[in-house]
C-alpha positions as a Markdown table, in Angstrom:
| # | Residue | x | y | z |
|---|---|---|---|---|
| 1 | Met | 57.4 | 179.9 | 133.2 |
| 2 | Thr | 56.0 | 181.6 | 136.5 |
| 3 | Glu | 52.8 | 182.0 | 137.4 |
| 4 | Ala | 52.7 | 185.8 | 137.0 |
| 5 | Ser | 54.3 | 185.8 | 133.8 |
| 6 | Tyr | 51.5 | 183.2 | 132.4 |
| 7 | Leu | 49.1 | 185.4 | 134.2 |
| 8 | Arg | 50.5 | 188.4 | 132.0 |
| 9 | Glu | 50.0 | 186.3 | 129.1 |
| 10 | Lys | 46.5 | 185.4 | 129.6 |
| 11 | Leu | 45.3 | 188.9 | 130.2 |
| 12 | Glu | 47.2 | 190.0 | 126.9 |
| 13 | Ser | 45.0 | 187.0 | 124.9 |
| 14 | Ile | 41.9 | 188.8 | 125.7 |
| 15 | Ser | 40.3 | 191.8 | 124.0 |
| 16 | Pro | 40.2 | 195.4 | 125.8 |
| 17 | Thr | 36.9 | 195.4 | 124.7 |
| 18 | Glu | 35.3 | 191.5 | 125.6 |
| 19 | Arg | 31.9 | 191.4 | 126.3 |
| 20 | Val | 31.8 | 188.0 | 127.3 |
| 21 | Glu | 32.2 | 187.7 | 131.4 |
| 22 | Arg | 32.9 | 183.5 | 130.9 |
| 23 | Ile | 36.3 | 184.8 | 129.4 |
| 24 | Val | 37.5 | 187.2 | 131.9 |
| 25 | Val | 36.6 | 184.5 | 134.3 |
| 26 | Gln | 38.5 | 181.4 | 132.4 |
| 27 | Arg | 41.3 | 183.2 | 131.1 |
| 28 | Phe | 42.3 | 185.6 | 133.7 |
| 29 | Ala | 40.4 | 185.0 | 137.3 |
| 30 | Val | 41.5 | 181.5 | 137.3 |
| 31 | Pro | 45.1 | 182.0 | 136.7 |
| 32 | Leu | 44.7 | 185.0 | 139.2 |
| 33 | Leu | 43.5 | 183.0 | 141.6 |
| 34 | Gln | 46.8 | 180.5 | 141.0 |
| 35 | Ala | 48.6 | 182.9 | 140.8 |
| 36 | Leu | 47.6 | 184.2 | 144.4 |
| 37 | Gly | 48.7 | 180.7 | 145.5 |
| 38 | Phe | 45.4 | 178.7 | 145.0 |
| 39 | Asp | 45.6 | 175.3 | 143.1 |
| 40 | Glu | 43.2 | 173.8 | 140.7 |
| 41 | Leu | 41.8 | 171.6 | 143.4 |
| 42 | Glu | 41.2 | 174.7 | 145.7 |
| 43 | Ile | 39.0 | 176.8 | 143.3 |
| 44 | Arg | 35.7 | 176.3 | 142.7 |
| 45 | Glu | 33.4 | 177.8 | 140.1 |
| 46 | Glu | 29.6 | 178.8 | 140.3 |
| 47 | Phe | 30.0 | 178.8 | 144.4 |
| 48 | Glu | 26.7 | 179.5 | 145.9 |
| 49 | Thr | 26.9 | 182.0 | 148.7 |
| 50 | Gly | 23.3 | 181.6 | 149.9 |
| 51 | Cys | 22.4 | 184.6 | 147.8 |
| 52 | Gly | 23.5 | 183.6 | 144.3 |
| 53 | Gln | 26.4 | 182.4 | 142.9 |
| 54 | Val | 29.9 | 184.1 | 142.5 |
| 55 | Asp | 31.9 | 183.5 | 139.9 |
| 56 | Leu | 34.9 | 181.9 | 142.0 |
| 57 | Ala | 35.7 | 180.9 | 145.7 |
| 58 | Ala | 38.9 | 178.9 | 147.1 |
| 59 | Arg | 40.0 | 177.9 | 149.9 |
| 60 | Lys | 43.6 | 176.1 | 151.2 |
| 61 | Asn | 43.2 | 172.5 | 151.2 |
| 62 | Val | 44.5 | 171.0 | 154.5 |
| 63 | Asp | 43.1 | 167.1 | 154.2 |
| 64 | Pro | 43.9 | 166.0 | 150.8 |
| 65 | Glu | 40.6 | 163.8 | 151.4 |
| 66 | Asp | 39.0 | 167.2 | 151.5 |
| 67 | Thr | 39.3 | 168.9 | 148.6 |
| 68 | Phe | 37.4 | 172.3 | 148.1 |
| 69 | Leu | 36.8 | 171.0 | 144.5 |
| 70 | Arg | 34.7 | 168.1 | 145.4 |
| 71 | Ser | 33.5 | 169.6 | 149.3 |
| 72 | Pro | 32.3 | 173.1 | 148.6 |
| 73 | Lys | 32.4 | 174.8 | 151.4 |
| 74 | Asn | 33.9 | 176.8 | 154.0 |
| 75 | Pro | 35.6 | 179.2 | 151.3 |
| 76 | Tyr | 38.2 | 181.7 | 151.9 |
| 77 | Leu | 38.0 | 184.3 | 149.0 |
| 78 | Leu | 35.5 | 185.2 | 146.9 |
| 79 | Leu | 35.8 | 186.5 | 143.2 |
| 80 | Glu | 33.1 | 188.1 | 141.5 |
| 81 | Ala | 34.0 | 188.9 | 137.5 |
| 82 | Lys | 32.7 | 191.2 | 135.0 |
| 83 | Ser | 32.8 | 191.6 | 131.4 |
| 84 | Arg | 36.1 | 194.4 | 130.1 |
| 85 | Ala | 33.2 | 196.1 | 128.4 |
| 86 | Val | 31.9 | 196.9 | 132.2 |
| 87 | Asn | 33.0 | 199.7 | 133.7 |
| 88 | Leu | 34.4 | 199.0 | 137.1 |
| 89 | Arg | 36.6 | 202.0 | 137.4 |
| 90 | Glu | 33.7 | 204.1 | 138.9 |
| 91 | Gly | 30.2 | 204.6 | 138.1 |
| 92 | Ser | 26.8 | 202.6 | 138.7 |
| 93 | Tyr | 28.5 | 199.5 | 137.5 |
| 94 | Tyr | 31.2 | 199.7 | 140.3 |
| 95 | Arg | 28.7 | 200.4 | 142.8 |
| 96 | Asp | 26.3 | 197.6 | 141.8 |
| 97 | Ala | 29.6 | 195.0 | 141.5 |
| 98 | Val | 30.8 | 196.1 | 145.4 |
| 99 | Cys | 27.0 | 195.8 | 146.7 |
| 100 | Gln | 27.3 | 192.4 | 145.0 |
| 101 | Ile | 30.7 | 191.7 | 146.7 |
| 102 | Glu | 29.5 | 192.2 | 150.3 |
| 103 | Ser | 26.6 | 190.4 | 150.1 |
| 104 | Tyr | 28.0 | 187.5 | 149.1 |
| 105 | Leu | 30.8 | 187.4 | 151.8 |
| 106 | Leu | 28.2 | 188.3 | 154.1 |
| 107 | Ala | 25.6 | 185.2 | 152.5 |
| 108 | Lys | 25.4 | 182.2 | 155.3 |
| 109 | Asn | 27.6 | 179.7 | 153.2 |
| 110 | Cys | 30.3 | 181.9 | 153.8 |
| 111 | Lys | 30.9 | 183.2 | 157.4 |
| 112 | Ser | 34.4 | 181.5 | 156.5 |
| 113 | Ala | 35.0 | 183.9 | 154.1 |
| 114 | Lys | 37.9 | 186.7 | 155.0 |
| 115 | Trp | 38.8 | 187.8 | 151.3 |
| 116 | Gly | 36.9 | 189.3 | 148.3 |
| 117 | Ile | 38.0 | 190.4 | 144.8 |
| 118 | Ile | 36.1 | 192.1 | 142.3 |
| 119 | Thr | 37.9 | 192.5 | 138.6 |
| 120 | Asn | 36.8 | 192.9 | 134.7 |
| 121 | Ala | 40.3 | 192.3 | 133.6 |
| 122 | Asn | 40.7 | 196.2 | 133.5 |
| 123 | Asn | 40.5 | 197.0 | 137.2 |
| 124 | Ile | 40.8 | 194.9 | 140.2 |
| 125 | Gln | 40.1 | 195.6 | 144.2 |
| 126 | Leu | 40.4 | 193.2 | 147.0 |
| 127 | Trp | 38.0 | 193.8 | 149.5 |
| 128 | Arg | 38.5 | 192.7 | 153.6 |
| 129 | Lys | 35.5 | 190.8 | 155.8 |
| 130 | His | 36.3 | 191.5 | 159.6 |
| 131 | Gly | 32.8 | 190.1 | 161.4 |
| 132 | Lys | 30.0 | 192.0 | 159.7 |
| 133 | Val | 32.3 | 194.7 | 157.9 |
| 134 | Val | 33.5 | 194.6 | 154.5 |
| 135 | His | 35.8 | 197.4 | 153.5 |
| 136 | Pro | 38.6 | 197.9 | 151.0 |
| 137 | Ala | 42.0 | 196.1 | 151.5 |
| 138 | Thr | 43.3 | 198.2 | 148.0 |
| 139 | Ala | 42.2 | 200.9 | 145.9 |
| 140 | Asn | 40.5 | 199.9 | 142.9 |
| 141 | Leu | 43.5 | 199.3 | 140.6 |
| 142 | Asp | 44.1 | 199.9 | 136.8 |
| 143 | Ile | 45.7 | 196.8 | 135.6 |
| 144 | Ser | 47.9 | 196.3 | 132.8 |
| 145 | Ser | 50.5 | 194.1 | 131.6 |
| 146 | Asp | 53.5 | 196.3 | 133.2 |
| 147 | Asn | 52.0 | 196.0 | 136.8 |
| 148 | Ile | 49.6 | 193.1 | 136.9 |
| 149 | Glu | 53.0 | 191.0 | 138.6 |
| 150 | Ser | 53.5 | 193.5 | 141.6 |
| 151 | Ile | 49.5 | 193.5 | 141.9 |
| 152 | Val | 49.6 | 190.1 | 142.4 |
| 153 | Arg | 52.6 | 190.5 | 144.8 |
| 154 | Asn | 50.7 | 193.4 | 146.9 |
| 155 | Leu | 47.7 | 191.1 | 146.9 |
| 156 | Arg | 49.0 | 188.0 | 148.1 |
| 157 | Asp | 50.8 | 189.9 | 150.3 |
| 158 | Lys | 47.9 | 190.9 | 152.0 |
| 159 | Ile | 45.7 | 187.7 | 151.9 |
| 160 | Glu | 48.5 | 185.7 | 153.0 |
| 161 | Asn | 48.9 | 188.1 | 156.3 |
| 162 | Tyr | 45.7 | 188.8 | 157.3 |
| 163 | Glu | 45.9 | 191.4 | 160.1 |
| 164 | Arg | 43.6 | 190.5 | 163.2 |
| 165 | Ala | 42.1 | 194.0 | 164.8 |
| 166 | Leu | 39.5 | 196.0 | 162.8 |
| 167 | Thr | 40.4 | 199.7 | 163.4 |
| 168 | Val | 37.2 | 202.1 | 164.2 |
| 169 | Cys | 37.1 | 205.6 | 164.8 |
| 170 | Val | 34.3 | 206.6 | 166.3 |
| 171 | Tyr | 33.7 | 210.2 | 164.9 |
| 172 | Asn | 30.8 | 213.0 | 163.9 |
| 173 | Asn | 31.9 | 217.0 | 163.2 |
| 174 | Lys | 29.5 | 217.9 | 165.8 |
| 175 | Gly | 29.7 | 217.5 | 169.9 |
| 176 | Gly | 27.5 | 216.3 | 172.1 |
| 177 | Val | 26.6 | 213.0 | 169.9 |
| 178 | Gly | 28.4 | 210.7 | 172.6 |
| 179 | Lys | 31.4 | 209.8 | 170.8 |
| 180 | Thr | 33.8 | 209.0 | 173.9 |
| 181 | Thr | 30.7 | 207.2 | 175.7 |
| 182 | Thr | 30.3 | 205.3 | 172.6 |
| 183 | Val | 33.8 | 204.1 | 172.3 |
| 184 | Ile | 34.3 | 203.1 | 176.0 |
| 185 | Asn | 31.1 | 201.3 | 176.2 |
| 186 | Leu | 31.2 | 199.9 | 173.0 |
| 187 | Ala | 34.7 | 198.4 | 173.7 |
| 188 | Ala | 33.1 | 196.9 | 177.2 |
| 189 | Ala | 30.5 | 195.6 | 175.1 |
| 190 | Leu | 32.9 | 193.8 | 172.7 |
| 191 | Lys | 34.9 | 192.2 | 176.0 |
| 192 | Thr | 31.7 | 190.4 | 177.1 |
| 193 | Lys | 31.7 | 188.9 | 173.6 |
| 194 | Gly | 35.0 | 187.8 | 174.0 |
| 195 | Lys | 37.0 | 190.2 | 171.9 |
| 196 | Lys | 40.4 | 191.6 | 172.6 |
| 197 | Val | 40.2 | 195.8 | 172.5 |
| 198 | Leu | 41.9 | 198.0 | 172.9 |
| 199 | Val | 41.1 | 202.0 | 172.6 |
| 200 | Val | 43.3 | 204.7 | 172.1 |
| 201 | Asp | 41.8 | 208.5 | 173.2 |
| 202 | Phe | 43.3 | 210.6 | 170.9 |
| 203 | Asp | 41.0 | 213.9 | 172.0 |
| 204 | Ser | 43.7 | 216.3 | 173.3 |
| 205 | Gln | 40.8 | 217.0 | 176.2 |
| 206 | Gly | 41.1 | 213.8 | 177.5 |
| 207 | Asp | 37.6 | 212.9 | 178.0 |
| 208 | Leu | 37.7 | 208.9 | 177.5 |
| 209 | Thr | 41.2 | 208.9 | 180.0 |
| 210 | Gly | 39.6 | 211.0 | 182.6 |
| 211 | Ser | 36.1 | 208.9 | 182.2 |
| 212 | Leu | 37.8 | 205.4 | 183.0 |
| 213 | Gly | 40.3 | 207.5 | 185.4 |
| 214 | Ala | 43.5 | 206.6 | 183.9 |
| 215 | Thr | 46.8 | 208.5 | 183.9 |
| 216 | Pro | 49.9 | 208.3 | 181.3 |
| 217 | Gly | 52.9 | 206.8 | 182.3 |
| 218 | Lys | 56.5 | 207.6 | 182.7 |
| 219 | Ile | 56.4 | 207.3 | 178.5 |
| 220 | Thr | 53.8 | 209.2 | 177.1 |
| 221 | Leu | 51.6 | 209.3 | 174.2 |
| 222 | Thr | 52.7 | 212.5 | 172.9 |
| 223 | Gln | 56.7 | 211.7 | 173.1 |
| 224 | Cys | 55.7 | 208.6 | 170.9 |
| 225 | Leu | 54.3 | 210.4 | 168.2 |
| 226 | Lys | 57.3 | 212.9 | 168.0 |
| 227 | Asp | 59.5 | 209.7 | 168.4 |
| 228 | Pro | 59.0 | 206.7 | 166.2 |
| 229 | Lys | 61.9 | 204.7 | 168.1 |
| 230 | Ile | 59.7 | 204.4 | 170.7 |
| 231 | Asp | 57.9 | 200.6 | 171.4 |
| 232 | Val | 54.2 | 201.9 | 170.8 |
| 233 | His | 54.0 | 199.1 | 173.8 |
| 234 | Ala | 55.6 | 201.4 | 175.9 |
| 235 | Ile | 52.2 | 203.6 | 176.2 |
| 236 | Val | 49.6 | 200.9 | 176.3 |
| 237 | Gln | 48.1 | 200.1 | 179.6 |
| 238 | Thr | 45.1 | 198.0 | 180.6 |
| 239 | Tyr | 41.4 | 199.0 | 182.2 |
| 240 | Arg | 40.6 | 197.3 | 184.9 |
| 241 | Leu | 37.6 | 196.2 | 186.6 |
| 242 | Glu | 36.9 | 195.9 | 190.3 |
| 243 | Gly | 34.1 | 194.0 | 191.4 |
| 244 | Lys | 32.5 | 195.9 | 194.2 |
| 245 | Arg | 32.3 | 198.8 | 191.6 |
| 246 | Ser | 29.7 | 196.6 | 189.3 |
| 247 | Ile | 26.7 | 195.6 | 189.4 |
| 248 | Phe | 27.0 | 191.4 | 190.5 |
| 249 | Ser | 25.2 | 189.8 | 187.9 |
| 250 | Ile | 27.3 | 191.7 | 184.9 |
| 251 | Phe | 30.4 | 190.9 | 187.3 |
| 252 | Glu | 29.1 | 187.6 | 187.2 |
| 253 | Ile | 29.8 | 186.7 | 183.6 |
| 254 | Phe | 33.4 | 187.5 | 183.8 |
| 255 | Asp | 33.6 | 184.9 | 186.6 |
| 256 | Arg | 32.3 | 182.2 | 184.5 |
| 257 | Leu | 34.8 | 183.4 | 181.9 |
| 258 | Lys | 37.9 | 183.8 | 183.9 |
| 259 | Gly | 37.6 | 182.5 | 187.3 |
| 260 | Lys | 36.9 | 184.6 | 190.5 |
| 261 | Gln | 39.2 | 187.7 | 190.6 |
| 262 | Ser | 38.7 | 190.6 | 192.5 |
| 263 | Thr | 39.9 | 192.7 | 189.3 |
| 264 | Leu | 39.5 | 191.8 | 186.2 |
| 265 | Pro | 41.3 | 193.1 | 183.0 |
| 266 | Ile | 38.4 | 194.4 | 180.6 |
| 267 | Phe | 40.7 | 196.5 | 177.3 |
| 268 | Asp | 43.8 | 198.0 | 176.8 |
| 269 | Ile | 43.8 | 201.7 | 176.7 |
| 270 | Ile | 46.3 | 204.2 | 175.3 |
| 271 | Pro | 45.9 | 207.2 | 177.4 |
| 272 | Arg | 46.0 | 211.2 | 176.8 |
| 273 | Asp | 48.3 | 213.2 | 178.2 |
| 274 | Pro | 48.4 | 216.7 | 178.8 |
| 275 | Glu | 51.1 | 217.7 | 176.5 |
| 276 | Leu | 49.0 | 216.2 | 173.7 |
| 277 | Glu | 46.7 | 219.7 | 174.2 |
| 278 | Thr | 49.7 | 222.2 | 173.3 |
| 279 | Leu | 49.9 | 220.2 | 169.9 |
| 280 | Thr | 48.1 | 222.7 | 167.7 |
| 281 | Asp | 48.1 | 222.2 | 163.6 |
| 282 | Ser | 50.6 | 224.0 | 163.0 |
| 283 | Arg | 53.0 | 222.6 | 166.0 |
| 284 | Ala | 52.0 | 219.1 | 164.9 |
| 285 | Val | 53.3 | 219.6 | 161.3 |
| 286 | Ala | 56.4 | 220.9 | 163.3 |
| 287 | Tyr | 56.7 | 218.1 | 166.1 |
| 288 | Ile | 55.1 | 215.1 | 164.5 |
| 289 | Pro | 57.0 | 212.9 | 161.6 |
| 290 | Lys | 54.2 | 212.3 | 159.0 |
| 291 | Gly | 51.2 | 214.6 | 160.5 |
| 292 | Thr | 48.2 | 213.3 | 160.4 |
| 293 | Arg | 49.5 | 209.8 | 159.2 |
| 294 | Arg | 51.5 | 209.5 | 162.0 |
| 295 | Leu | 48.9 | 207.7 | 164.3 |
| 296 | Arg | 48.0 | 205.2 | 161.5 |
| 297 | Asp | 52.0 | 204.3 | 161.5 |
| 298 | Leu | 52.1 | 204.0 | 165.4 |
| 299 | Ile | 49.4 | 201.9 | 166.2 |
| 300 | Ala | 50.4 | 199.4 | 163.3 |
| 301 | Pro | 52.4 | 197.2 | 165.4 |
| 302 | Leu | 49.4 | 196.7 | 167.5 |
| 303 | Arg | 47.1 | 195.2 | 164.2 |
| 304 | Asn | 47.8 | 191.9 | 165.1 |
| 305 | Glu | 47.5 | 191.5 | 168.7 |
| 306 | Tyr | 43.8 | 192.8 | 169.0 |
| 307 | Asp | 40.1 | 192.4 | 167.3 |
| 308 | Tyr | 39.2 | 195.8 | 167.2 |
| 309 | Ile | 41.3 | 199.3 | 168.2 |
| 310 | Leu | 39.0 | 201.6 | 168.9 |
| 311 | Ile | 39.7 | 205.5 | 168.3 |
| 312 | Asp | 38.5 | 208.8 | 170.0 |
| 313 | Cys | 39.3 | 212.0 | 168.8 |
| 314 | Pro | 37.9 | 215.3 | 168.9 |
| 315 | Thr | 35.0 | 217.0 | 167.0 |
| 316 | Gln | 36.8 | 219.8 | 165.1 |
| 317 | Trp | 38.2 | 218.5 | 161.6 |
| 318 | Leu | 41.9 | 219.4 | 162.6 |
| 319 | Tyr | 45.0 | 217.7 | 163.0 |
| 320 | Phe | 43.4 | 215.0 | 165.9 |
| 321 | Ser | 40.2 | 214.1 | 164.4 |
| 322 | Gln | 41.5 | 213.9 | 160.6 |
| 323 | Ser | 44.1 | 211.8 | 162.2 |
| 324 | Gly | 41.6 | 209.3 | 163.6 |
| 325 | Val | 39.9 | 209.2 | 160.3 |
| 326 | Phe | 43.0 | 208.8 | 158.4 |
| 327 | Ala | 44.0 | 205.7 | 160.9 |
| 328 | Ala | 41.0 | 203.7 | 160.4 |
| 329 | Asp | 39.2 | 201.4 | 158.7 |
| 330 | Val | 35.6 | 202.2 | 159.6 |
| 331 | Ile | 34.0 | 205.4 | 160.7 |
| 332 | Leu | 31.1 | 204.8 | 163.1 |
| 333 | Ile | 29.1 | 207.9 | 162.9 |
| 334 | Pro | 26.8 | 208.2 | 166.0 |
| 335 | Thr | 24.1 | 211.2 | 165.9 |
| 336 | Arg | 21.3 | 212.5 | 168.0 |
| 337 | Pro | 17.8 | 212.1 | 166.7 |
| 338 | Asp | 16.7 | 215.5 | 168.6 |
| 339 | Asp | 19.8 | 217.5 | 166.8 |
| 340 | Leu | 19.6 | 217.9 | 163.1 |
| 341 | Ser | 23.0 | 219.2 | 163.4 |
| 342 | Ser | 24.3 | 216.4 | 163.9 |
| 343 | Leu | 22.3 | 214.8 | 161.0 |
| 344 | Asn | 23.8 | 217.2 | 158.6 |
| 345 | Asn | 27.3 | 216.9 | 159.8 |
| 346 | Ala | 27.6 | 213.7 | 159.7 |
| 347 | Ala | 26.6 | 213.8 | 156.0 |
| 348 | Arg | 29.6 | 216.7 | 155.7 |
| 349 | Val | 31.4 | 213.3 | 157.2 |
| 350 | Ile | 30.1 | 211.4 | 154.6 |
| 351 | Thr | 30.4 | 213.3 | 151.4 |
| 352 | Arg | 33.7 | 215.4 | 152.2 |
| 353 | Phe | 35.7 | 214.0 | 155.1 |
| 354 | Val | 35.7 | 210.6 | 154.3 |
| 355 | Pro | 36.6 | 211.0 | 150.5 |
| 356 | Glu | 39.1 | 213.8 | 151.2 |
| 357 | Thr | 40.8 | 211.0 | 153.6 |
| 358 | Ala | 40.1 | 208.3 | 151.1 |
| 359 | Arg | 42.2 | 210.4 | 148.2 |
| 360 | Ser | 45.1 | 211.3 | 150.5 |
| 361 | Arg | 45.3 | 207.6 | 151.5 |
| 362 | Gln | 45.4 | 206.0 | 148.3 |
| 363 | Asp | 44.6 | 202.2 | 149.4 |
| 364 | Gly | 40.5 | 202.0 | 149.5 |
| 365 | Gly | 40.2 | 203.2 | 152.8 |
| 366 | Pro | 38.4 | 204.4 | 155.3 |
| 367 | Arg | 34.6 | 203.3 | 154.5 |
| 368 | Thr | 31.9 | 205.0 | 156.6 |
| 369 | Leu | 29.3 | 202.8 | 158.7 |
| 370 | Pro | 25.5 | 203.6 | 159.2 |
| 371 | Ile | 24.7 | 206.3 | 161.7 |
| 372 | Phe | 23.1 | 205.2 | 164.6 |
| 373 | Phe | 20.9 | 207.2 | 167.0 |
| 374 | Asn | 22.5 | 208.0 | 170.5 |
| 375 | Gly | 20.7 | 209.3 | 173.6 |
| 376 | Val | 17.3 | 208.8 | 172.1 |
| 377 | Pro | 14.6 | 210.3 | 174.6 |
| 378 | Ser | 13.4 | 207.5 | 177.0 |
| 379 | Glu | 9.7 | 208.6 | 176.8 |
| 380 | Ser | 7.7 | 207.3 | 173.9 |
| 381 | Glu | 5.3 | 209.4 | 172.2 |
| 382 | Arg | 8.2 | 212.1 | 172.7 |
| 383 | Ser | 11.2 | 209.4 | 171.0 |
| 384 | Glu | 8.9 | 208.7 | 168.0 |
| 385 | Asn | 8.2 | 212.2 | 167.2 |
| 386 | Ala | 11.9 | 212.9 | 167.6 |
| 387 | Ile | 12.8 | 210.5 | 164.8 |
| 388 | Lys | 9.9 | 211.7 | 162.9 |
| 389 | Arg | 11.5 | 214.7 | 162.6 |
| 390 | Ala | 14.8 | 213.1 | 162.4 |
| 391 | Asn | 14.1 | 211.2 | 159.1 |
| 392 | Asp | 12.6 | 214.5 | 157.6 |
| 393 | Glu | 15.6 | 216.1 | 157.9 |
| 394 | Ile | 17.4 | 213.1 | 156.7 |
| 395 | Glu | 14.9 | 212.9 | 153.3 |
| 396 | Lys | 15.9 | 216.8 | 152.7 |
| 397 | Ile | 19.5 | 216.0 | 153.1 |
| 398 | Val | 19.6 | 212.8 | 150.7 |
| 399 | Ser | 17.7 | 214.2 | 148.1 |
| 400 | Gln | 19.6 | 217.9 | 147.9 |
| 401 | Glu | 22.9 | 215.4 | 148.0 |
| 402 | Arg | 24.2 | 215.7 | 144.4 |
| 403 | Ser | 27.6 | 213.6 | 144.6 |
| 404 | Met | 26.6 | 210.6 | 146.3 |
| 405 | Asn | 23.8 | 208.3 | 147.2 |
| 406 | Leu | 23.4 | 208.9 | 150.7 |
| 407 | Leu | 20.8 | 206.5 | 151.5 |
| 408 | Pro | 22.6 | 203.5 | 152.5 |
| 409 | Tyr | 24.3 | 205.8 | 155.2 |
| 410 | Phe | 21.2 | 206.9 | 156.8 |
| 411 | Trp | 18.4 | 204.4 | 156.0 |
| 412 | Pro | 20.8 | 201.0 | 155.5 |
| 413 | His | 17.9 | 198.9 | 155.3 |
| 414 | Phe | 16.1 | 201.3 | 152.2 |
| 415 | Lys | 15.2 | 198.9 | 149.1 |
| 416 | Lys | 13.2 | 199.6 | 146.2 |
| 417 | Gly | 9.7 | 199.2 | 147.4 |
| 418 | Asn | 10.7 | 198.6 | 150.6 |
| 419 | Glu | 11.2 | 202.0 | 152.5 |
| 420 | Asn | 12.1 | 201.1 | 155.7 |
| 421 | Lys | 13.8 | 203.5 | 157.2 |
| 422 | Ser | 14.6 | 202.5 | 160.7 |
| 423 | Ile | 18.1 | 203.7 | 162.2 |
| 424 | Phe | 19.7 | 201.9 | 165.2 |
| 425 | Arg | 19.2 | 203.3 | 168.0 |
| 426 | Ile | 20.4 | 203.5 | 171.7 |
| 427 | Pro | 18.0 | 205.6 | 174.5 |
| 428 | Asp | 19.1 | 208.2 | 176.8 |
| 429 | Phe | 19.8 | 206.4 | 180.1 |
| 430 | Ala | 20.6 | 208.2 | 183.1 |
| 431 | Val | 23.0 | 205.7 | 184.3 |
| 432 | Ile | 25.5 | 206.2 | 181.6 |
| 433 | Ser | 25.9 | 209.8 | 182.7 |
| 434 | Ser | 26.6 | 208.8 | 186.2 |
| 435 | Ala | 28.9 | 206.1 | 185.2 |
| 436 | Lys | 31.7 | 208.7 | 184.0 |
| 437 | Phe | 31.7 | 209.5 | 187.8 |
| 438 | Ala | 32.1 | 205.8 | 189.3 |
| 439 | Arg | 34.8 | 205.7 | 186.0 |
| 440 | Ile | 33.5 | 202.9 | 185.0 |
| 441 | Pro | 31.7 | 201.8 | 181.7 |
| 442 | Ala | 27.8 | 202.6 | 182.0 |
| 443 | Val | 27.4 | 198.6 | 180.9 |
| 444 | Phe | 28.9 | 197.1 | 183.8 |
| 445 | Arg | 26.0 | 199.2 | 186.2 |
| 446 | Asp | 22.9 | 198.0 | 184.3 |
| 447 | Arg | 21.9 | 195.4 | 182.4 |
| 448 | Arg | 19.5 | 197.1 | 179.9 |
| 449 | Val | 22.5 | 199.4 | 178.6 |
| 450 | Leu | 25.3 | 196.0 | 178.6 |
| 451 | Glu | 22.5 | 195.0 | 176.0 |
| 452 | Tyr | 22.1 | 197.8 | 174.0 |
| 453 | Tyr | 25.2 | 198.1 | 173.6 |
| 454 | Gln | 26.0 | 194.2 | 172.7 |
| 455 | Ser | 23.5 | 195.1 | 169.9 |
| 456 | Leu | 25.2 | 198.0 | 168.4 |
| 457 | Ala | 28.1 | 195.2 | 168.6 |
| 458 | Arg | 25.9 | 192.7 | 166.7 |
| 459 | Glu | 24.6 | 195.4 | 164.2 |
| 460 | Tyr | 27.4 | 196.6 | 162.9 |
| 461 | Phe | 30.6 | 194.1 | 164.1 |
| 462 | Ile | 30.0 | 191.0 | 165.2 |
| 463 | Asp | 28.8 | 188.0 | 162.8 |
| 464 | Glu | 26.7 | 185.8 | 165.2 |
């Protein structure tokens, strides 16, 4: 009997209304982990994560003398089980289970963990951890005797072929919030943390390409979109930093890392080309195979070559922005505290555009990260007044929204009994605007800017 067949037999032995969680753990969850490739010495029950006990944890044993069963540390996969009587299809129990697996994956004893599973033997969902980001790796799947073997094959394939990159689309359905500035400076800040980054200019206006002084090569992004036979590597370029154009103290960081050079590669870029501007929605449908799905397929071969892929796309919810969101694992939304429209449009992205994309993808993604304030006025009193007005507006947005709870997206630290309304903020620095004329990321011209964007990377992405 194969492990998958054994798992199907164990599944059928559990009552459809079983209310005892322990039975789901023993009869389904343990055999599931075995079907996923872990043996009995690689599975540990009631693993202490640092913020509570997860039902099961697993890790491949490399050293026969250091089995995970006897030495429970550095888990690779966590599994939280519920009884079959718990509704994990939707609703509050499902949301609580998602919060639970996320908190376990990010706990202090689970730094090594890459995967999380929630299941009640009726439903199952695989979650991936990349740094500080936890996002769906599959949809929330219905389990049956007929499909359990195919589900196991799908989960095992994903777990055994962990993709290196996290793909991030920086988007808000409102202009003037610093989307392009965020992509450029976040990419550069991630580089200073030793990450390999690719930025994709998927805005037909090409502000990112122009800000970096990049130009398309003989083969262009548009050609690559139209012809799936073209190797995407043909349109990838490298943005290099010249020492004389940077403040010395920051360039010195790279001297220590790479050895002294006159220019240094910072991140790779797929630049926009002029023909991209001719691709209206109707022309994109006519000339680009798979429409808004094409960008996701295009960058797929690159996902094991980078730590982060950052996508810049335009404001209007049309072909280019729809493609950027469709291609992403997560959406990062810049807003401005002095622009109330940016907050309301952020709510549209969260409640309408991302769920619309998720229904189209049918794989659980993308997931939205909490908003942040970009361009906060530097003068203290004006800044605090702007943030107070913004929080008043957020309170209205949250209270008026009936389709979902928006608190985690606007006030991520807000808890019952602790009404923390803090939102990550980046001040308005004049050097950020002037840096565009020098065709250089602002983080390499001002140490304060570098520190803020490194803080942005730590807040959302890097687990240090």
